[in-house]
mmCIF file of the N, C-alpha and C atoms, coordinates in Angstrom:
data_MODEL
# 
_entry.id   MODEL 
# 
loop_
_atom_site.group_PDB 
_atom_site.id 
_atom_site.type_symbol 
_atom_site.label_atom_id 
_atom_site.label_alt_id 
_atom_site.label_comp_id 
_atom_site.label_asym_id 
_atom_site.label_entity_id 
_atom_site.label_seq_id 
_atom_site.pdbx_PDB_ins_code 
_atom_site.Cartn_x 
_atom_site.Cartn_y 
_atom_site.Cartn_z 
_atom_site.occupancy 
_atom_site.B_iso_or_equiv 
_atom_site.pdbx_formal_charge 
_atom_site.auth_seq_id 
_atom_site.auth_comp_id 
_atom_site.auth_asym_id 
_atom_site.auth_atom_id 
_atom_site.pdbx_PDB_model_num 
ATOM 1   N N  . MET A 1 1  ? -23.858 171.461 126.539 1.00 0.00 ? 1  MET A N  1 
ATOM 2   C CA . MET A 1 1  ? -22.520 171.532 127.310 1.00 0.00 ? 1  MET A CA 1 
ATOM 3   C C  . MET A 1 1  ? -21.926 172.747 127.295 1.00 0.00 ? 1  MET A C  1 
ATOM 4   N N  . LYS A 1 2  ? -21.636 173.173 128.495 1.00 0.00 ? 2  LYS A N  1 
ATOM 5   C CA . LYS A 1 2  ? -20.994 174.423 128.769 1.00 0.00 ? 2  LYS A CA 1 
ATOM 6   C C  . LYS A 1 2  ? -19.585 174.359 128.410 1.00 0.00 ? 2  LYS A C  1 
ATOM 7   N N  . LYS A 1 3  ? -19.011 175.622 128.036 1.00 0.00 ? 3  LYS A N  1 
ATOM 8   C CA . LYS A 1 3  ? -17.691 175.769 127.538 1.00 0.00 ? 3  LYS A CA 1 
ATOM 9   C C  . LYS A 1 3  ? -16.675 175.168 128.424 1.00 0.00 ? 3  LYS A C  1 
ATOM 10  N N  . TRP A 1 4  ? -16.829 175.486 129.924 1.00 0.00 ? 4  TRP A N  1 
ATOM 11  C CA . TRP A 1 4  ? -15.968 175.050 130.809 1.00 0.00 ? 4  TRP A CA 1 
ATOM 12  C C  . TRP A 1 4  ? -15.892 173.607 130.990 1.00 0.00 ? 4  TRP A C  1 
ATOM 13  N N  . GLU A 1 5  ? -16.711 172.842 130.447 1.00 0.00 ? 5  GLU A N  1 
ATOM 14  C CA . GLU A 1 5  ? -16.857 171.371 130.562 1.00 0.00 ? 5  GLU A CA 1 
ATOM 15  C C  . GLU A 1 5  ? -15.860 170.709 129.611 1.00 0.00 ? 5  GLU A C  1 
ATOM 16  N N  . THR A 1 6  ? -15.314 171.706 128.731 1.00 0.00 ? 6  THR A N  1 
ATOM 17  C CA . THR A 1 6  ? -14.301 171.068 127.672 1.00 0.00 ? 6  THR A CA 1 
ATOM 18  C C  . THR A 1 6  ? -12.876 171.721 127.992 1.00 0.00 ? 6  THR A C  1 
ATOM 19  N N  . LEU A 1 7  ? -12.679 172.025 129.136 1.00 0.00 ? 7  LEU A N  1 
ATOM 20  C CA . LEU A 1 7  ? -11.359 172.700 129.390 1.00 0.00 ? 7  LEU A CA 1 
ATOM 21  C C  . LEU A 1 7  ? -10.324 171.441 129.764 1.00 0.00 ? 7  LEU A C  1 
ATOM 22  N N  . ASP A 1 8  ? -9.153  171.605 129.304 1.00 0.00 ? 8  ASP A N  1 
ATOM 23  C CA . ASP A 1 8  ? -8.120  170.680 129.525 1.00 0.00 ? 8  ASP A CA 1 
ATOM 24  C C  . ASP A 1 8  ? -6.897  171.507 130.396 1.00 0.00 ? 8  ASP A C  1 
ATOM 25  N N  . VAL A 1 9  ? -6.474  170.806 131.524 1.00 0.00 ? 9  VAL A N  1 
ATOM 26  C CA . VAL A 1 9  ? -5.511  171.511 132.434 1.00 0.00 ? 9  VAL A CA 1 
ATOM 27  C C  . VAL A 1 9  ? -4.309  170.443 132.387 1.00 0.00 ? 9  VAL A C  1 
ATOM 28  N N  . ALA A 1 10 ? -3.228  171.199 132.342 1.00 0.00 ? 10 ALA A N  1 
ATOM 29  C CA . ALA A 1 10 ? -2.003  170.257 131.993 1.00 0.00 ? 10 ALA A CA 1 
ATOM 30  C C  . ALA A 1 10 ? -0.760  171.247 132.768 1.00 0.00 ? 10 ALA A C  1 
ATOM 31  N N  . MET A 1 11 ? 0.303   170.321 133.063 1.00 0.00 ? 11 MET A N  1 
ATOM 32  C CA . MET A 1 11 ? 1.399   171.038 133.787 1.00 0.00 ? 11 MET A CA 1 
ATOM 33  C C  . MET A 1 11 ? 2.559   170.974 132.872 1.00 0.00 ? 11 MET A C  1 
ATOM 34  N N  . GLU A 1 12 ? 3.306   172.051 132.682 1.00 0.00 ? 12 GLU A N  1 
ATOM 35  C CA . GLU A 1 12 ? 4.412   172.105 131.814 1.00 0.00 ? 12 GLU A CA 1 
ATOM 36  C C  . GLU A 1 12 ? 5.472   173.228 132.369 1.00 0.00 ? 12 GLU A C  1 
ATOM 37  N N  . ASP A 1 13 ? 6.687   172.798 132.598 1.00 0.00 ? 13 ASP A N  1 
ATOM 38  C CA . ASP A 1 13 ? 7.778   173.612 133.018 1.00 0.00 ? 13 ASP A CA 1 
ATOM 39  C C  . ASP A 1 13 ? 7.304   174.428 134.192 1.00 0.00 ? 13 ASP A C  1 
ATOM 40  N N  . GLY A 1 14 ? 6.638   173.958 135.111 1.00 0.00 ? 14 GLY A N  1 
ATOM 41  C CA . GLY A 1 14 ? 6.370   174.812 136.350 1.00 0.00 ? 14 GLY A CA 1 
ATOM 42  C C  . GLY A 1 14 ? 5.127   175.704 136.072 1.00 0.00 ? 14 GLY A C  1 
ATOM 43  N N  . THR A 1 15 ? 4.359   175.487 135.025 1.00 0.00 ? 15 THR A N  1 
ATOM 44  C CA . THR A 1 15 ? 3.201   176.363 134.800 1.00 0.00 ? 15 THR A CA 1 
ATOM 45  C C  . THR A 1 15 ? 1.998   175.555 134.601 1.00 0.00 ? 15 THR A C  1 
ATOM 46  N N  . ILE A 1 16 ? 0.856   175.989 134.926 1.00 0.00 ? 16 ILE A N  1 
ATOM 47  C CA . ILE A 1 16 ? -0.453  175.360 134.751 1.00 0.00 ? 16 ILE A CA 1 
ATOM 48  C C  . ILE A 1 16 ? -0.947  175.995 133.392 1.00 0.00 ? 16 ILE A C  1 
ATOM 49  N N  . ILE A 1 17 ? -1.290  175.029 132.550 1.00 0.00 ? 17 ILE A N  1 
ATOM 50  C CA . ILE A 1 17 ? -1.803  175.589 131.162 1.00 0.00 ? 17 ILE A CA 1 
ATOM 51  C C  . ILE A 1 17 ? -3.321  175.081 131.109 1.00 0.00 ? 17 ILE A C  1 
ATOM 52  N N  . VAL A 1 18 ? -4.180  175.819 130.813 1.00 0.00 ? 18 VAL A N  1 
ATOM 53  C CA . VAL A 1 18 ? -5.536  175.653 130.508 1.00 0.00 ? 18 VAL A CA 1 
ATOM 54  C C  . VAL A 1 18 ? -5.984  175.960 129.191 1.00 0.00 ? 18 VAL A C  1 
ATOM 55  N N  . THR A 1 19 ? -6.473  174.921 128.499 1.00 0.00 ? 19 THR A N  1 
ATOM 56  C CA . THR A 1 19 ? -6.993  175.221 127.109 1.00 0.00 ? 19 THR A CA 1 
ATOM 57  C C  . THR A 1 19 ? -8.474  174.731 126.864 1.00 0.00 ? 19 THR A C  1 
ATOM 58  N N  . LEU A 1 20 ? -9.047  175.369 125.915 1.00 0.00 ? 20 LEU A N  1 
ATOM 59  C CA . LEU A 1 20 ? -10.355 175.069 125.684 1.00 0.00 ? 20 LEU A CA 1 
ATOM 60  C C  . LEU A 1 20 ? -10.356 174.094 124.387 1.00 0.00 ? 20 LEU A C  1 
ATOM 61  N N  . ARG A 1 21 ? -10.703 172.891 124.653 1.00 0.00 ? 21 ARG A N  1 
ATOM 62  C CA . ARG A 1 21 ? -10.822 171.843 123.552 1.00 0.00 ? 21 ARG A CA 1 
ATOM 63  C C  . ARG A 1 21 ? -11.563 172.423 122.312 1.00 0.00 ? 21 ARG A C  1 
ATOM 64  N N  . GLY A 1 22 ? -10.948 172.182 121.149 1.00 0.00 ? 22 GLY A N  1 
ATOM 65  C CA . GLY A 1 22 ? -11.594 172.657 119.916 1.00 0.00 ? 22 GLY A CA 1 
ATOM 66  C C  . GLY A 1 22 ? -11.508 174.066 119.537 1.00 0.00 ? 22 GLY A C  1 
ATOM 67  N N  . SER A 1 23 ? -10.610 174.627 120.274 1.00 0.00 ? 23 SER A N  1 
ATOM 68  C CA . SER A 1 23 ? -10.405 176.183 119.987 1.00 0.00 ? 23 SER A CA 1 
ATOM 69  C C  . SER A 1 23 ? -8.815  176.382 120.183 1.00 0.00 ? 23 SER A C  1 
ATOM 70  N N  . ARG A 1 24 ? -8.560  177.779 119.924 1.00 0.00 ? 24 ARG A N  1 
ATOM 71  C CA . ARG A 1 24 ? -7.130  178.091 120.169 1.00 0.00 ? 24 ARG A CA 1 
ATOM 72  C C  . ARG A 1 24 ? -6.829  178.844 121.331 1.00 0.00 ? 24 ARG A C  1 
ATOM 73  N N  . PHE A 1 25 ? -7.967  178.920 122.240 1.00 0.00 ? 25 PHE A N  1 
ATOM 74  C CA . PHE A 1 25 ? -7.816  179.467 123.610 1.00 0.00 ? 25 PHE A CA 1 
ATOM 75  C C  . PHE A 1 25 ? -6.894  178.766 124.579 1.00 0.00 ? 25 PHE A C  1 
ATOM 76  N N  . LYS A 1 26 ? -5.882  179.565 125.129 1.00 0.00 ? 26 LYS A N  1 
ATOM 77  C CA . LYS A 1 26 ? -4.918  179.016 126.070 1.00 0.00 ? 26 LYS A CA 1 
ATOM 78  C C  . LYS A 1 26 ? -4.837  180.272 127.285 1.00 0.00 ? 26 LYS A C  1 
ATOM 79  N N  . ALA A 1 27 ? -4.652  179.572 128.285 1.00 0.00 ? 27 ALA A N  1 
ATOM 80  C CA . ALA A 1 27 ? -4.225  180.509 129.510 1.00 0.00 ? 27 ALA A CA 1 
ATOM 81  C C  . ALA A 1 27 ? -3.118  179.802 130.275 1.00 0.00 ? 27 ALA A C  1 
ATOM 82  N N  . VAL A 1 28 ? -2.097  180.556 130.691 1.00 0.00 ? 28 VAL A N  1 
ATOM 83  C CA . VAL A 1 28 ? -0.861  180.021 131.224 1.00 0.00 ? 28 VAL A CA 1 
ATOM 84  C C  . VAL A 1 28 ? -0.679  180.803 132.589 1.00 0.00 ? 28 VAL A C  1 
ATOM 85  N N  . TYR A 1 29 ? -0.712  179.871 133.742 1.00 0.00 ? 29 TYR A N  1 
ATOM 86  C CA . TYR A 1 29 ? -0.660  180.495 135.045 1.00 0.00 ? 29 TYR A CA 1 
ATOM 87  C C  . TYR A 1 29 ? 0.765   179.966 135.644 1.00 0.00 ? 29 TYR A C  1 
ATOM 88  N N  . TYR A 1 30 ? 1.292   180.757 136.592 1.00 0.00 ? 30 TYR A N  1 
ATOM 89  C CA . TYR A 1 30 ? 2.494   180.179 137.342 1.00 0.00 ? 30 TYR A CA 1 
ATOM 90  C C  . TYR A 1 30 ? 2.278   180.672 138.899 1.00 0.00 ? 30 TYR A C  1 
ATOM 91  N N  . LYS A 1 31 ? 3.072   180.077 139.721 1.00 0.00 ? 31 LYS A N  1 
ATOM 92  C CA . LYS A 1 31 ? 3.022   180.415 141.215 1.00 0.00 ? 31 LYS A CA 1 
ATOM 93  C C  . LYS A 1 31 ? 4.408   180.977 141.523 1.00 0.00 ? 31 LYS A C  1 
ATOM 94  N N  . PRO A 1 32 ? 4.477   182.409 141.531 1.00 0.00 ? 32 PRO A N  1 
ATOM 95  C CA . PRO A 1 32 ? 5.728   182.928 142.045 1.00 0.00 ? 32 PRO A CA 1 
ATOM 96  C C  . PRO A 1 32 ? 6.150   182.481 143.473 1.00 0.00 ? 32 PRO A C  1 
ATOM 97  N N  . HIS A 1 33 ? 7.353   182.318 143.753 1.00 0.00 ? 33 HIS A N  1 
ATOM 98  C CA . HIS A 1 33 ? 7.861   181.945 144.962 1.00 0.00 ? 33 HIS A CA 1 
ATOM 99  C C  . HIS A 1 33 ? 7.603   183.034 146.038 1.00 0.00 ? 33 HIS A C  1 
ATOM 100 N N  . GLY A 1 34 ? 6.949   182.800 147.154 1.00 0.00 ? 34 GLY A N  1 
ATOM 101 C CA . GLY A 1 34 ? 6.699   183.590 148.240 1.00 0.00 ? 34 GLY A CA 1 
ATOM 102 C C  . GLY A 1 34 ? 5.195   184.351 148.102 1.00 0.00 ? 34 GLY A C  1 
ATOM 103 N N  . LEU A 1 35 ? 4.653   184.068 147.081 1.00 0.00 ? 35 LEU A N  1 
ATOM 104 C CA . LEU A 1 35 ? 3.194   184.672 146.836 1.00 0.00 ? 35 LEU A CA 1 
ATOM 105 C C  . LEU A 1 35 ? 2.239   183.567 146.978 1.00 0.00 ? 35 LEU A C  1 
ATOM 106 N N  . PRO A 1 36 ? 1.049   183.859 147.649 1.00 0.00 ? 36 PRO A N  1 
ATOM 107 C CA . PRO A 1 36 ? -0.030  182.965 148.056 1.00 0.00 ? 36 PRO A CA 1 
ATOM 108 C C  . PRO A 1 36 ? -0.922  182.557 146.820 1.00 0.00 ? 36 PRO A C  1 
ATOM 109 N N  . GLN A 1 37 ? -0.816  183.102 145.748 1.00 0.00 ? 37 GLN A N  1 
ATOM 110 C CA . GLN A 1 37 ? -1.692  182.842 144.697 1.00 0.00 ? 37 GLN A CA 1 
ATOM 111 C C  . GLN A 1 37 ? -1.090  182.633 143.160 1.00 0.00 ? 37 GLN A C  1 
ATOM 112 N N  . LEU A 1 38 ? -1.874  182.183 142.252 1.00 0.00 ? 38 LEU A N  1 
ATOM 113 C CA . LEU A 1 38 ? -1.444  181.916 140.974 1.00 0.00 ? 38 LEU A CA 1 
ATOM 114 C C  . LEU A 1 38 ? -1.424  183.449 140.154 1.00 0.00 ? 38 LEU A C  1 
ATOM 115 N N  . VAL A 1 39 ? -0.433  183.682 139.191 1.00 0.00 ? 39 VAL A N  1 
ATOM 116 C CA . VAL A 1 39 ? -0.407  184.684 138.355 1.00 0.00 ? 39 VAL A CA 1 
ATOM 117 C C  . VAL A 1 39 ? -0.514  184.327 136.960 1.00 0.00 ? 39 VAL A C  1 
ATOM 118 N N  . LEU A 1 40 ? -1.303  185.171 136.315 1.00 0.00 ? 40 LEU A N  1 
ATOM 119 C CA . LEU A 1 40 ? -1.619  184.912 134.846 1.00 0.00 ? 40 LEU A CA 1 
ATOM 120 C C  . LEU A 1 40 ? -0.344  185.304 134.012 1.00 0.00 ? 40 LEU A C  1 
ATOM 121 N N  . ARG A 1 41 ? 0.271   184.424 133.274 1.00 0.00 ? 41 ARG A N  1 
ATOM 122 C CA . ARG A 1 41 ? 1.441   184.766 132.495 1.00 0.00 ? 41 ARG A CA 1 
ATOM 123 C C  . ARG A 1 41 ? 1.054   185.245 131.085 1.00 0.00 ? 41 ARG A C  1 
ATOM 124 N N  . GLU A 1 42 ? -0.031  184.532 130.515 1.00 0.00 ? 42 GLU A N  1 
ATOM 125 C CA . GLU A 1 42 ? -0.465  184.822 129.236 1.00 0.00 ? 42 GLU A CA 1 
ATOM 126 C C  . GLU A 1 42 ? -1.969  184.201 129.126 1.00 0.00 ? 42 GLU A C  1 
ATOM 127 N N  . ARG A 1 43 ? -2.622  184.853 128.179 1.00 0.00 ? 43 ARG A N  1 
ATOM 128 C CA . ARG A 1 43 ? -3.986  184.203 127.880 1.00 0.00 ? 43 ARG A CA 1 
ATOM 129 C C  . ARG A 1 43 ? -4.461  184.877 126.455 1.00 0.00 ? 43 ARG A C  1 
ATOM 130 N N  . THR A 1 44 ? -5.105  183.907 125.721 1.00 0.00 ? 44 THR A N  1 
ATOM 131 C CA . THR A 1 44 ? -5.734  184.249 124.398 1.00 0.00 ? 44 THR A CA 1 
ATOM 132 C C  . THR A 1 44 ? -6.807  185.466 124.725 1.00 0.00 ? 44 THR A C  1 
ATOM 133 N N  . LYS A 1 45 ? -6.736  186.414 123.957 1.00 0.00 ? 45 LYS A N  1 
ATOM 134 C CA . LYS A 1 45 ? -7.699  187.612 124.119 1.00 0.00 ? 45 LYS A CA 1 
ATOM 135 C C  . LYS A 1 45 ? -9.062  187.033 123.965 1.00 0.00 ? 45 LYS A C  1 
ATOM 136 N N  . THR A 1 46 ? -9.901  187.437 124.834 1.00 0.00 ? 46 THR A N  1 
ATOM 137 C CA . THR A 1 46 ? -11.323 187.037 124.763 1.00 0.00 ? 46 THR A CA 1 
ATOM 138 C C  . THR A 1 46 ? -12.409 187.933 125.610 1.00 0.00 ? 46 THR A C  1 
ATOM 139 N N  . ASP A 1 47 ? -13.560 188.173 125.270 1.00 0.00 ? 47 ASP A N  1 
ATOM 140 C CA . ASP A 1 47 ? -14.416 188.950 125.916 1.00 0.00 ? 47 ASP A CA 1 
ATOM 141 C C  . ASP A 1 47 ? -15.339 188.160 126.670 1.00 0.00 ? 47 ASP A C  1 
ATOM 142 N N  . ASP A 1 48 ? -15.132 186.789 126.662 1.00 0.00 ? 48 ASP A N  1 
ATOM 143 C CA . ASP A 1 48 ? -16.206 185.899 127.276 1.00 0.00 ? 48 ASP A CA 1 
ATOM 144 C C  . ASP A 1 48 ? -15.623 185.777 128.840 1.00 0.00 ? 48 ASP A C  1 
ATOM 145 N N  . GLN A 1 49 ? -16.257 186.564 129.682 1.00 0.00 ? 49 GLN A N  1 
ATOM 146 C CA . GLN A 1 49 ? -15.920 186.675 131.106 1.00 0.00 ? 49 GLN A CA 1 
ATOM 147 C C  . GLN A 1 49 ? -16.414 185.371 131.847 1.00 0.00 ? 49 GLN A C  1 
ATOM 148 N N  . GLU A 1 50 ? -17.333 184.589 131.345 1.00 0.00 ? 50 GLU A N  1 
ATOM 149 C CA . GLU A 1 50 ? -17.738 183.383 131.904 1.00 0.00 ? 50 GLU A CA 1 
ATOM 150 C C  . GLU A 1 50 ? -16.630 182.287 131.558 1.00 0.00 ? 50 GLU A C  1 
ATOM 151 N N  . LEU A 1 51 ? -15.972 182.341 130.407 1.00 0.00 ? 51 LEU A N  1 
ATOM 152 C CA . LEU A 1 51 ? -14.867 181.462 130.169 1.00 0.00 ? 51 LEU A CA 1 
ATOM 153 C C  . LEU A 1 51 ? -13.621 181.749 131.036 1.00 0.00 ? 51 LEU A C  1 
ATOM 154 N N  . VAL A 1 52 ? -13.385 182.998 131.036 1.00 0.00 ? 52 VAL A N  1 
ATOM 155 C CA . VAL A 1 52 ? -12.126 183.575 131.919 1.00 0.00 ? 52 VAL A CA 1 
ATOM 156 C C  . VAL A 1 52 ? -12.378 183.058 133.373 1.00 0.00 ? 52 VAL A C  1 
ATOM 157 N N  . ALA A 1 53 ? -13.474 183.150 133.950 1.00 0.00 ? 53 ALA A N  1 
ATOM 158 C CA . ALA A 1 53 ? -13.872 182.733 135.237 1.00 0.00 ? 53 ALA A CA 1 
ATOM 159 C C  . ALA A 1 53 ? -13.544 181.176 135.455 1.00 0.00 ? 53 ALA A C  1 
ATOM 160 N N  . ALA A 1 54 ? -14.091 180.459 134.376 1.00 0.00 ? 54 ALA A N  1 
ATOM 161 C CA . ALA A 1 54 ? -14.121 178.988 134.637 1.00 0.00 ? 54 ALA A CA 1 
ATOM 162 C C  . ALA A 1 54 ? -12.647 178.546 134.455 1.00 0.00 ? 54 ALA A C  1 
ATOM 163 N N  . VAL A 1 55 ? -11.868 179.197 133.408 1.00 0.00 ? 55 VAL A N  1 
ATOM 164 C CA . VAL A 1 55 ? -10.415 179.082 133.354 1.00 0.00 ? 55 VAL A CA 1 
ATOM 165 C C  . VAL A 1 55 ? -9.641  179.314 134.671 1.00 0.00 ? 55 VAL A C  1 
ATOM 166 N N  . TRP A 1 56 ? -9.889  180.278 135.194 1.00 0.00 ? 56 TRP A N  1 
ATOM 167 C CA . TRP A 1 56 ? -9.156  180.650 136.472 1.00 0.00 ? 56 TRP A CA 1 
ATOM 168 C C  . TRP A 1 56 ? -9.560  179.694 137.616 1.00 0.00 ? 56 TRP A C  1 
ATOM 169 N N  . LYS A 1 57 ? -10.778 179.233 137.556 1.00 0.00 ? 57 LYS A N  1 
ATOM 170 C CA . LYS A 1 57 ? -11.126 178.212 138.633 1.00 0.00 ? 57 LYS A CA 1 
ATOM 171 C C  . LYS A 1 57 ? -10.613 176.841 138.441 1.00 0.00 ? 57 LYS A C  1 
ATOM 172 N N  . ALA A 1 58 ? -10.381 176.400 137.095 1.00 0.00 ? 58 ALA A N  1 
ATOM 173 C CA . ALA A 1 58 ? -9.766  175.158 136.847 1.00 0.00 ? 58 ALA A CA 1 
ATOM 174 C C  . ALA A 1 58 ? -8.345  175.332 137.083 1.00 0.00 ? 58 ALA A C  1 
ATOM 175 N N  . ALA A 1 59 ? -7.558  176.305 136.886 1.00 0.00 ? 59 ALA A N  1 
ATOM 176 C CA . ALA A 1 59 ? -6.180  176.613 137.244 1.00 0.00 ? 59 ALA A CA 1 
ATOM 177 C C  . ALA A 1 59 ? -5.926  176.499 138.807 1.00 0.00 ? 59 ALA A C  1 
ATOM 178 N N  . ASN A 1 60 ? -6.767  177.199 139.442 1.00 0.00 ? 60 ASN A N  1 
ATOM 179 C CA . ASN A 1 60 ? -6.749  177.241 140.880 1.00 0.00 ? 60 ASN A CA 1 
ATOM 180 C C  . ASN A 1 60 ? -7.060  175.827 141.544 1.00 0.00 ? 60 ASN A C  1 
ATOM 181 N N  . ASP A 1 61 ? -7.818  174.984 140.881 1.00 0.00 ? 61 ASP A N  1 
ATOM 182 C CA . ASP A 1 61 ? -8.234  173.597 141.411 1.00 0.00 ? 61 ASP A CA 1 
ATOM 183 C C  . ASP A 1 61 ? -7.032  172.804 141.218 1.00 0.00 ? 61 ASP A C  1 
ATOM 184 N N  . LYS A 1 62 ? -6.257  172.964 140.054 1.00 0.00 ? 62 LYS A N  1 
ATOM 185 C CA . LYS A 1 62 ? -5.048  172.274 139.781 1.00 0.00 ? 62 LYS A CA 1 
ATOM 186 C C  . LYS A 1 62 ? -4.051  172.553 140.823 1.00 0.00 ? 62 LYS A C  1 
ATOM 187 N N  . ALA A 1 63 ? -3.873  173.830 140.969 1.00 0.00 ? 63 ALA A N  1 
ATOM 188 C CA . ALA A 1 63 ? -2.920  174.447 142.006 1.00 0.00 ? 63 ALA A CA 1 
ATOM 189 C C  . ALA A 1 63 ? -3.057  173.827 143.339 1.00 0.00 ? 63 ALA A C  1 
ATOM 190 N N  . ARG A 1 64 ? -4.351  173.965 143.816 1.00 0.00 ? 64 ARG A N  1 
ATOM 191 C CA . ARG A 1 64 ? -4.608  173.300 145.108 1.00 0.00 ? 64 ARG A CA 1 
ATOM 192 C C  . ARG A 1 64 ? -4.183  171.668 145.063 1.00 0.00 ? 64 ARG A C  1 
ATOM 193 N N  . GLU A 1 65 ? -4.498  170.885 144.007 1.00 0.00 ? 65 GLU A N  1 
ATOM 194 C CA . GLU A 1 65 ? -4.220  169.708 144.050 1.00 0.00 ? 65 GLU A CA 1 
ATOM 195 C C  . GLU A 1 65 ? -2.733  169.371 143.923 1.00 0.00 ? 65 GLU A C  1 
ATOM 196 N N  . LEU A 1 66 ? -2.055  170.320 143.428 1.00 0.00 ? 66 LEU A N  1 
ATOM 197 C CA . LEU A 1 66 ? -0.525  170.198 143.496 1.00 0.00 ? 66 LEU A CA 1 
ATOM 198 C C  . LEU A 1 66 ? 0.177   170.568 144.716 1.00 0.00 ? 66 LEU A C  1 
ATOM 199 N N  . GLY A 1 67 ? -0.653  171.203 145.762 1.00 0.00 ? 67 GLY A N  1 
ATOM 200 C CA . GLY A 1 67 ? -0.160  171.717 147.065 1.00 0.00 ? 67 GLY A CA 1 
ATOM 201 C C  . GLY A 1 67 ? 0.433   173.339 146.750 1.00 0.00 ? 67 GLY A C  1 
ATOM 202 N N  . TRP A 1 68 ? 0.270   173.688 145.761 1.00 0.00 ? 68 TRP A N  1 
ATOM 203 C CA . TRP A 1 68 ? 0.855   175.110 145.385 1.00 0.00 ? 68 TRP A CA 1 
ATOM 204 C C  . TRP A 1 68 ? 0.128   176.114 146.245 1.00 0.00 ? 68 TRP A C  1 
ATOM 205 N N  . ILE A 1 69 ? -1.214  175.964 146.529 1.00 0.00 ? 69 ILE A N  1 
ATOM 206 C CA . ILE A 1 69 ? -2.000  176.979 147.183 1.00 0.00 ? 69 ILE A CA 1 
ATOM 207 C C  . ILE A 1 69 ? -2.913  176.218 148.060 1.00 0.00 ? 69 ILE A C  1 
ATOM 208 N N  . VAL A 1 70 ? -3.402  176.811 149.206 1.00 0.00 ? 70 VAL A N  1 
ATOM 209 C CA . VAL A 1 70 ? -4.458  176.225 150.059 1.00 0.00 ? 70 VAL A CA 1 
ATOM 210 C C  . VAL A 1 70 ? -5.770  176.396 149.737 1.00 0.00 ? 70 VAL A C  1 
# 
């Protein structure tokens, strides 16, 4: 099983929170008014670029589902 298959995506207080199940990893994104993309608010430090890419994709997929971005 790949790491990104255990990502959980949730909404809380106008932010998208992506966590890696079974770890302390968390990334929080928000959509500023007037900007066409998500912005990273905070993220657990990691050197795993594959995980970072998967988390960004999961957050963007959720934003599209919510109608925040096209």
